[in-house]
Kinemage of the C-alpha trace (Angstrom):
@kinemage 1
@onewidth
@group {chain A} dominant
@subgroup {mainchain}
@vectorlist {calphas} color= white
{ca unk a 1} P 0.000 0.000 0.000
{ca unk a 2} L 1.250 3.526 -0.784
{ca unk a 3} L 1.950 4.976 2.641
{ca unk a 4} L 1.699 8.591 1.416
{ca unk a 5} L -1.862 8.053 0.140
{ca unk a 6} L -2.668 6.078 3.276
{ca unk a 7} L -1.552 8.898 5.559
{ca unk a 8} L -3.357 11.559 3.534
{ca unk a 9} L -6.577 9.600 3.933
{ca unk a 10} L -5.861 9.190 7.644
{ca unk a 11} L -5.406 12.976 7.992
{ca unk a 12} L -8.790 13.515 6.367
{ca unk a 13} L -10.537 10.976 8.581
{ca unk a 14} L -9.016 12.468 11.744
{ca unk a 15} L -10.137 15.947 10.786
{ca unk a 16} L -13.650 14.888 9.778
{ca unk a 17} L -14.282 12.595 12.732
{ca unk a 18} L -12.448 14.399 15.534
{ca unk a 19} L -11.638 17.926 14.340
{ca unk a 20} L -7.908 17.361 14.843
{ca unk a 21} L -5.939 18.711 11.858
{ca unk a 22} L -2.692 16.744 11.737
{ca unk a 23} L -1.618 18.531 8.561
{ca unk a 24} L -0.733 21.613 10.616
{ca unk a 25} L 2.192 19.749 12.153
{ca unk a 26} L 5.387 18.758 10.379
{ca unk a 27} L 4.655 15.710 8.264
{ca unk a 28} L 7.782 13.788 9.283
{ca unk a 29} L 6.983 14.210 12.971
{ca unk a 30} L 3.343 13.155 12.618
{ca unk a 31} L 4.269 10.034 10.692
{ca unk a 32} L 7.008 9.099 13.155
{ca unk a 33} L 4.827 9.610 16.225
{ca unk a 34} L 1.836 7.836 14.668
{ca unk a 35} L 3.916 4.786 13.765
{ca unk a 36} L 5.415 4.774 17.272
{ca unk a 37} L 1.915 4.871 18.761
{ca unk a 38} L 0.789 2.014 16.505
{ca unk a 39} L 3.823 -0.065 17.397
{ca unk a 40} L 3.219 0.346 21.139
{ca unk a 41} L -0.432 -0.723 20.703
{ca unk a 42} L 0.482 -3.513 18.234
{ca unk a 43} L -1.704 -2.006 15.512
{ca unk a 44} L -0.821 -3.349 12.062
{ca unk a 45} L -2.300 -0.680 9.796
{ca unk a 46} L -3.788 2.802 9.776
{ca unk a 47} L -7.171 1.154 9.226
{ca unk a 48} L -6.672 -0.637 12.554
{ca unk a 49} L -5.704 2.689 14.124
{ca unk a 50} L -8.856 4.403 12.860
{ca unk a 51} L -10.995 1.689 14.451
{ca unk a 52} L -8.928 1.864 17.639
{ca unk a 53} L -9.497 5.618 17.907
{ca unk a 54} L -13.274 5.241 17.873
{ca unk a 55} L -12.986 4.711 21.629
{ca unk a 56} L -12.756 8.024 23.453
{ca unk a 57} L -10.018 6.952 25.859
{ca unk a 58} L -7.884 5.669 22.976
{ca unk a 59} L -8.363 8.909 21.055
{ca unk a 60} L -7.351 10.986 24.081
{ca unk a 61} L -4.227 8.857 24.523
{ca unk a 62} L -3.357 9.318 20.837
{ca unk a 63} L -3.761 13.107 20.997
{ca unk a 64} L -1.698 13.336 24.185
{ca unk a 65} L 1.024 11.320 22.462
{ca unk a 66} L 1.148 13.852 19.615
{ca unk a 67} L 0.985 16.990 21.683
{ca unk a 68} L 4.128 18.549 23.089
{ca unk a 69} L 3.740 18.561 26.864
{ca unk a 70} L 7.293 18.146 28.090
{ca unk a 71} L 8.670 21.054 30.072
{ca unk a 72} L 10.256 21.853 33.411
{ca unk a 73} L 10.961 24.746 35.747
{ca unk a 74} L 13.784 27.151 34.804
{ca unk a 75} L 14.065 25.700 31.321
{ca unk a 76} L 16.492 28.007 29.461
{ca unk a 77} L 17.030 29.988 32.650
{ca unk a 78} L 19.440 32.423 31.001
{ca unk a 79} L 16.848 33.330 28.365
{ca unk a 80} L 14.244 33.910 31.068
{ca unk a 81} L 16.660 36.193 32.884
{ca unk a 82} L 17.163 38.197 29.696
{ca unk a 83} L 13.400 38.522 29.383
{ca unk a 84} L 13.159 39.728 32.982
{ca unk a 85} L 15.860 42.326 32.297
{ca unk a 86} L 13.890 43.650 29.320
{ca unk a 87} L 10.695 43.773 31.370
{ca unk a 88} L 12.478 45.593 34.220
{ca unk a 89} L 13.449 48.367 31.788
{ca unk a 90} L 9.806 48.885 30.795
{ca unk a 91} L 7.615 47.273 33.501
{ca unk a 92} L 4.477 48.896 32.077
{ca unk a 93} L 4.459 46.025 29.566
{ca unk a 94} L 3.031 43.859 32.369
{ca unk a 95} L -0.070 46.019 32.739
{ca unk a 96} L -1.814 44.257 29.850
{ca unk a 97} L -1.101 40.849 31.352
{ca unk a 98} L 0.771 37.660 30.502
{ca unk a 99} L -0.444 34.869 28.225
{ca unk a 100} L 1.263 31.465 28.046
{ca unk a 101} L 0.200 29.239 25.133
{ca unk a 102} L 0.880 25.496 25.087
{ca unk a 103} L 1.727 25.978 28.754
{ca unk a 104} L 1.710 22.263 29.669
{ca unk a 105} L 1.675 22.000 33.493
{ca unk a 106} L 2.537 25.682 33.856
{ca unk a 107} L 6.217 25.243 34.706
{ca unk a 108} L 7.458 27.995 32.394
{ca unk a 109} L 4.660 30.388 33.314
{ca unk a 110} L 5.443 29.929 37.002
{ca unk a 111} L 9.143 30.319 36.219
{ca unk a 112} L 8.408 33.762 34.807
{ca unk a 113} L 6.319 34.724 37.845
{ca unk a 114} L 8.964 33.503 40.293
{ca unk a 115} L 11.654 35.528 38.519
{ca unk a 116} L 9.458 38.629 38.446
{ca unk a 117} L 9.037 38.373 42.200
{ca unk a 118} L 12.760 37.832 42.692
{ca unk a 119} L 13.398 41.033 40.747
{ca unk a 120} L 10.846 42.915 42.844
{ca unk a 121} L 8.595 43.521 39.856
{ca unk a 122} L 4.810 43.575 40.280
{ca unk a 123} L 2.889 40.570 39.050
{ca unk a 124} L 0.399 41.357 36.292
{ca unk a 125} L -3.270 41.338 37.223
{ca unk a 126} L -4.093 39.147 34.216
{ca unk a 127} L -2.238 35.837 33.903
{ca unk a 128} L -3.564 33.140 31.571
{ca unk a 129} L -2.164 29.720 30.744
{ca unk a 130} L -3.637 27.745 27.838
{ca unk a 131} L -3.135 24.114 26.839
{ca unk a 132} L -5.140 21.350 25.186
{ca unk a 133} L -4.243 18.756 27.837
{ca unk a 134} L -6.818 18.899 30.639
{ca unk a 135} L -4.736 16.632 32.902
{ca unk a 136} L -1.686 18.870 32.618
{ca unk a 137} L -3.783 21.954 33.336
{ca unk a 138} L -5.247 20.326 36.436
{ca unk a 139} L -1.746 19.969 37.879
{ca unk a 140} L -1.028 23.599 37.005
{ca unk a 141} L -4.224 24.748 38.722
{ca unk a 142} L -3.461 22.746 41.856
{ca unk a 143} L 0.141 23.925 41.909
{ca unk a 144} L 1.432 20.354 42.185
{ca unk a 145} L 4.113 18.812 39.994
{ca unk a 146} L 5.959 15.521 39.767
{ca unk a 147} L 9.720 15.145 39.837
{ca unk a 148} L 10.008 15.344 36.051
{ca unk a 149} L 9.132 19.042 36.241
{ca unk a 150} L 12.345 19.792 38.128
{ca unk a 151} L 15.988 19.289 37.183
{ca unk a 152} L 18.345 18.009 39.842
{ca unk a 153} L 20.068 19.402 41.744
{ca unk a 154} L 17.047 21.597 42.462
{ca unk a 155} L 17.855 25.253 41.914
{ca unk a 156} L 17.936 27.325 45.147
{ca unk a 157} L 15.359 29.683 43.628
{ca unk a 158} L 12.860 26.845 43.316
{ca unk a 159} L 13.541 25.769 46.883
{ca unk a 160} L 12.153 29.139 47.964
{ca unk a 161} L 8.879 28.577 46.107
{ca unk a 162} L 8.318 24.813 46.054
{ca unk a 163} L 8.187 22.187 48.764
{ca unk a 164} L 8.297 18.386 48.547
{ca unk a 165} L 5.076 16.710 49.665
{ca unk a 166} L 4.421 13.108 50.589
{ca unk a 167} L 2.656 10.759 48.229
{ca unk a 168} L 2.377 6.996 48.400
{ca unk a 169} L 3.341 6.461 44.762
{ca unk a 170} L 5.650 9.258 43.613
{ca unk a 171} L 7.634 12.274 44.698
{ca unk a 172} L 5.649 15.473 44.288
{ca unk a 173} L 6.316 19.174 44.721
{ca unk a 174} L 3.841 21.941 45.525
{ca unk a 175} L 3.788 25.700 45.835
{ca unk a 176} L 4.823 26.814 49.309
{ca unk a 177} L 2.531 29.831 49.120
{ca unk a 178} L -0.183 30.926 46.746
{ca unk a 179} L 0.810 33.803 44.514
{ca unk a 180} L -0.736 37.173 45.240
{ca unk a 181} L -2.609 37.232 41.936
{ca unk a 182} L -4.912 34.603 40.421
{ca unk a 183} L -3.860 32.560 37.412
{ca unk a 184} L -6.507 31.403 34.951
{ca unk a 185} L -5.837 28.114 33.174
{ca unk a 186} L -7.946 27.351 30.105
{ca unk a 187} L -8.255 24.135 28.110
{ca unk a 188} L -8.121 25.096 24.427
{ca unk a 189} L -6.644 23.706 21.230
{ca unk a 190} L -4.646 26.736 20.101
{ca unk a 191} L -4.457 25.418 16.542
{ca unk a 192} L -8.206 25.018 16.177
{ca unk a 193} L -9.899 27.602 18.409
{ca unk a 194} L -10.101 31.367 18.051
{ca unk a 195} L -7.551 32.888 20.429
{ca unk a 196} L -9.267 36.278 20.275
{ca unk a 197} L -11.706 34.953 22.860
{ca unk a 198} L -8.839 35.411 25.369
{ca unk a 199} L -9.456 39.173 25.232
{ca unk a 200} L -6.138 40.443 23.872
{ca unk a 201} L -3.938 42.406 23.663
{ca unk a 202} L -1.351 41.111 26.125
{ca unk a 203} L 1.940 42.637 27.178
{ca unk a 204} L 3.941 39.403 27.323
{ca unk a 205} L 3.235 36.233 25.354
{ca unk a 206} L 5.017 32.933 25.973
{ca unk a 207} L 4.736 30.297 23.253
{ca unk a 208} L 7.845 28.203 23.731
{ca unk a 209} L 8.995 25.028 21.963
{ca unk a 210} L 5.750 24.708 20.036
{ca unk a 211} L 6.000 26.418 16.644
{ca unk a 212} L 9.084 24.351 15.826
{ca unk a 213} L 6.754 21.364 15.334
{ca unk a 214} L 4.408 23.133 12.915
{ca unk a 215} L 4.323 22.758 9.141
{ca unk a 216} L 6.092 25.720 7.494
{ca unk a 217} L 3.191 27.484 5.769
{ca unk a 218} L 0.849 27.052 8.709
{ca unk a 219} L 3.600 28.103 11.122
{ca unk a 220} L 3.872 31.471 9.394
{ca unk a 221} L 0.125 32.027 9.700
{ca unk a 222} L 0.189 30.936 13.320
{ca unk a 223} L 2.988 33.387 14.135
{ca unk a 224} L 0.966 36.221 12.608
{ca unk a 225} L -1.889 35.158 14.878
{ca unk a 226} L 0.404 35.348 17.892
{ca unk a 227} L 1.497 38.846 16.959
{ca unk a 228} L -2.131 39.967 16.767
{ca unk a 229} L -2.514 38.999 20.441
{ca unk a 230} L 0.191 41.431 21.546
{ca unk a 231} L -0.113 45.086 22.406
{ca unk a 232} L 2.288 47.521 20.673
{ca unk a 233} L 5.730 47.120 22.331
{ca unk a 234} L 4.574 43.775 23.745
{ca unk a 235} L 7.074 40.935 24.048
{ca unk a 236} L 6.929 37.540 22.328
{ca unk a 237} L 9.044 34.831 23.982
{ca unk a 238} L 9.830 31.703 21.952
{ca unk a 239} L 11.875 28.588 22.638
{ca unk a 240} L 15.659 28.442 22.404
{ca unk a 241} L 15.532 26.634 19.039
{ca unk a 242} L 12.825 28.846 17.539
{ca unk a 243} L 13.312 31.992 15.523
{ca unk a 244} L 11.416 34.216 13.119
{ca unk a 245} L 12.910 34.998 9.724
{ca unk a 246} L 12.679 38.649 8.743
{ca unk a 247} L 10.792 39.801 11.861
{ca unk a 248} L 10.426 43.296 10.423
{ca unk a 249} L 8.112 41.965 7.730
{ca unk a 250} L 5.603 40.860 10.379
{ca unk a 251} L 5.746 43.951 12.606
{ca unk a 252} L 8.332 42.553 15.033
{ca unk a 253} L 11.723 43.715 16.213
{ca unk a 254} L 14.410 41.258 17.308
{ca unk a 255} L 15.603 42.056 20.843
{ca unk a 256} L 17.421 39.000 22.176
{ca unk a 257} L 17.723 35.351 21.318
{ca unk a 258} L 14.115 34.013 21.292
{ca unk a 259} L 12.681 37.404 22.299
{ca unk a 260} L 10.855 39.747 19.929
{ca unk a 261} L 8.947 42.997 20.394
{ca unk a 262} L 5.855 44.066 18.506
{ca unk a 263} L 6.646 47.347 16.802
{ca unk a 264} L 3.224 48.962 16.610
């Protein structure tokens, strides 16, 4: 069977039946992850996979397997510190709030908030984290993380904000104290749903280690959508391996590695 035709048909079926558009992701990644998923479930063909995904719990497992939900506290700490330095020079950027897209369990959003407090900067009144994984968001809302969210040895900064808690099955960490401002976590598919419902513009937008997985043409459209969520002079913070070619052509100015500013 021609695998290319087979996968194209599979893309169509997934979109029609479940509203999940796999074509927006890089083709090589989708094929690799799908075949890995099939191998682990001992599925012999994409036809078998389609039947397997008719069960809701199987579909949810498949979508979780494709989504990028791996992060940890203080990831790319130096880049975060550069972002904090830029914010400290113009703290008014925080007045319009912070939005974190594809936030996973909230580790990077909390990293930003911890560093703002360490710098003595006020926390924004509006803080929103968005992800499509309801289980990850539940951990973010509770302020409880497993050991995978921290890198050993645990950074002294995190020791000031997190505390180990007892659990019969695994080692967990929780916030020592609630932050002074509320954080709203929303379950949304940022590739499928209208992000304007989040009431932009925002002053700071985190979308880290996500666009690198998107198909080129769609990625460009998605980036333009991100820019539309920012206020003039607002900051866009990407992952360490992500960059925007010719930022001036899309109303951005390059500031630092992974950090861009909306011009107007």
